[in-house]
C-alpha positions in Angstrom: -3.7 -18.2 31.6 -2.9 -14.6 32.8 -4.7 -12.1 30.6 -1.6 -10.1 29.7 0.1 -13.3 28.5 -3.0 -14.3 26.5 -3.1 -10.8 24.9 0.6 -11.1 24.0 0.2 -14.5 22.4 -2.9 -13.5 20.4 -1.1 -10.4 19.2 1.8 -12.5 18.1 -0.6 -14.7 16.1 -1.8 -11.7 14.2 1.6 -10.1 13.7 3.2 -13.2 12.4 0.4 -13.7 9.8 -0.2 -10.1 8.7 2.7 -8.0 9.9 2.5 -5.4 12.6 1.6 -2.2 10.9 -1.7 -3.5 9.6 -2.9 -4.8 13.0 -4.6 -2.2 15.2 -5.2 -2.4 19.0 -8.9 -2.8 18.0 -7.9 -5.9 16.0 -6.0 -7.3 19.0 -8.9 -6.7 21.4 -11.3 -8.3 19.0 -9.1 -11.3 18.5 -8.8 -11.7 22.3 -12.5 -11.3 22.9 -12.0 -8.4 25.3 -12.7 -4.7 25.3 -10.2 -2.1 24.2 -10.3 -0.7 27.7 -9.2 -4.0 29.2 -6.4 -4.3 26.6 -5.1 -0.9 27.6 -5.1 -1.9 31.3 -2.3 -4.4 30.4 -0.6 -2.5 27.6 -0.6 1.3 27.5 -0.1 1.5 23.7 0.8 -0.5 20.7 4.5 0.1 21.2 4.5 -1.6 24.6 2.6 -4.6 23.2 4.9 -5.0 20.3 7.9 -4.8 22.7 6.4 -7.4 24.9 5.9 -9.7 22.0 9.4 -9.2 20.8 10.9 -9.6 24.3 9.2 -12.9 24.7 10.5 -14.2 21.4 14.0 -13.1 22.3 13.9 -14.7 25.8 12.5 -18.0 24.4 15.1 -18.1 21.7 18.0 -17.5 24.2 16.7 -20.3 26.5 16.4 -22.7 23.6 19.8 -21.9 22.1 21.5 -22.3 25.5 19.8 -25.6 26.1 20.8 -26.8 22.6 24.4 -25.9 23.2 24.3 -27.9 26.4 22.7 -31.1 25.1 24.0 -31.3 21.6 26.5 -34.1 20.7 29.0 -31.9 19.0 29.2 -28.5 17.2 27.7 -29.8 14.0 24.8 -31.3 15.8 24.3 -28.0 17.6 23.9 -26.2 14.3 21.3 -28.7 13.0 19.4 -28.5 16.3 19.4 -24.8 16.0 18.2 -25.1 12.4 15.2 -27.2 13.7 14.5 -24.5 16.3 14.6 -21.7 13.7 12.4 -23.4 11.3 9.8 -24.1 14.0 10.0 -20.5 15.1 9.6 -19.0 11.7 7.0 -21.5 10.3 4.2 -19.3 9.0 5.9 -16.0 9.9 5.4 -13.3 7.4 8.8 -11.5 6.8 6.9 -8.2 6.8 6.7 -8.5 10.6 10.5 -7.9 10.8 10.3 -5.1 8.2 7.6 -3.4 10.2 9.7 -3.7 13.4 12.6 -2.0 11.7 10.5 0.8 10.2 7.8 1.6 12.7 8.9 0.2 16.1 12.5 1.2 16.7 12.5 0.4 20.5 11.6 -3.2 19.9 13.9 -3.4 16.8 16.8 -2.1 18.9 16.2 -4.9 21.4 16.3 -7.4 18.5 19.6 -5.9 17.3 21.0 -6.1 20.8 20.0 -9.8 21.0 21.8 -10.4 17.7 25.0 -8.5 18.5 25.3 -9.8 22.0 23.7 -13.2 22.6 23.7 -14.6 19.1 27.2 -13.3 18.4 28.6 -15.1 21.6 26.8 -18.4 21.0 27.8 -18.5 17.3 31.4 -17.7 18.2 31.4 -20.4 21.0 30.0 -22.9 18.5 32.8 -22.2 16.0 35.5 -22.5 18.7 33.9 -25.7 19.9 33.9 -27.1 16.4 37.6 -26.3 15.9 38.5 -28.0 19.2 36.5 -31.1 18.2 38.2 -31.2 14.8 34.9 -30.7 12.9 35.6 -27.1 11.7 38.6 -25.7 9.8 41.2 -24.3 12.1 42.5 -21.7 9.6 39.5 -19.4 9.7 39.2 -16.0 11.4 36.4 -16.8 14.0 35.3 -13.3 14.5 34.9 -12.5 10.8 33.0 -15.7 10.1 30.7 -15.1 13.1 29.9 -11.6 11.9 29.4 -12.7 8.3 27.0 -15.5 9.4 24.9 -13.1 11.5 24.7 -10.6 8.7 23.7 -13.4 6.2 20.9 -14.5 8.5 19.6 -10.9 8.7 19.6 -10.7 4.9 16.8 -13.2 4.8 14.4 -10.6 6.1 15.2 -8.1 3.3 12.2 -8.2 1.0 14.1 -6.4 -1.8 16.6 -9.3 -1.9 14.3 -12.2 -0.9 10.7 -11.2 -1.8 8.3 -13.2 0.5 6.2 -14.1 -2.6 9.1 -16.1 -4.0 11.0 -17.4 -1.0 9.9 -19.0 2.3 11.8 -18.2 5.5 12.0 -21.9 6.3 13.7 -22.7 3.0 16.0 -19.8 3.2 17.1 -20.8 6.7 17.9 -24.3 5.4 19.9 -23.1 2.5 21.9 -20.5 4.4 22.7 -22.9 7.2 23.9 -25.5 4.8 26.0 -23.0 2.9 27.5 -21.8 6.2 28.3 -25.2 7.7 29.8 -26.7 4.5 32.1 -23.6 4.3 33.5 -24.1 7.8 33.7 -27.9 8.0 36.8 -30.0 8.1 36.9 -33.3 6.2 35.8 -35.0 9.5 33.1 -32.4 9.9 31.8 -33.1 6.4 30.9 -36.6 7.4 29.0 -35.3 10.4 27.1 -32.9 8.2 25.8 -35.6 6.0 24.7 -37.6 9.0 22.7 -34.8 10.6 21.5 -33.5 7.3 19.8 -36.9 6.6 18.3 -36.9 10.0 16.9 -33.4 9.5 15.4 -34.3 6.1 13.7 -37.4 7.5 12.2 -35.3 10.3 10.9 -32.6 8.0 9.7 -35.0 5.2 
């Protein structure tokens, strides 16, 4: 494996467990089994390493979301497949990682916000429009408002003041928020689909 990629992956392991602020470049070098000099040959400072970690997460997420939209059976199935992806992505992630991004690494955080307001906005809106066309979602909703509301709700899960990490897990919050969302937009036909995919999801995660 290319050394820069190995460093990025090892750094992510540390950031997801302990947050970003508490992890120094010395910690990353030690975790990788390399010297600090070697680390700085690939990443000039902590900011560049954090940005690399975040950029990889964003690109991976965008690829997975695009593939899910292409292979899913319908709009409801797409949502549940996305839920599976999110839960796998955030399994074991300390929410303080996002808090640290916001407070101490503005360049990387702005990239995350750009991802949310551009890619995630578009794919969420397309899913809503798809569901309406398939008769699975209500046709009387304002698609733009519901899209923005859903993205804001997802962002709220990282607010420690509202959802302290000692009390709530990201995986459980994602499940509850997604169910609240999909039940709110579903038509009677869509409700039946929700129950079908919900049972499949629960069996997979049992």
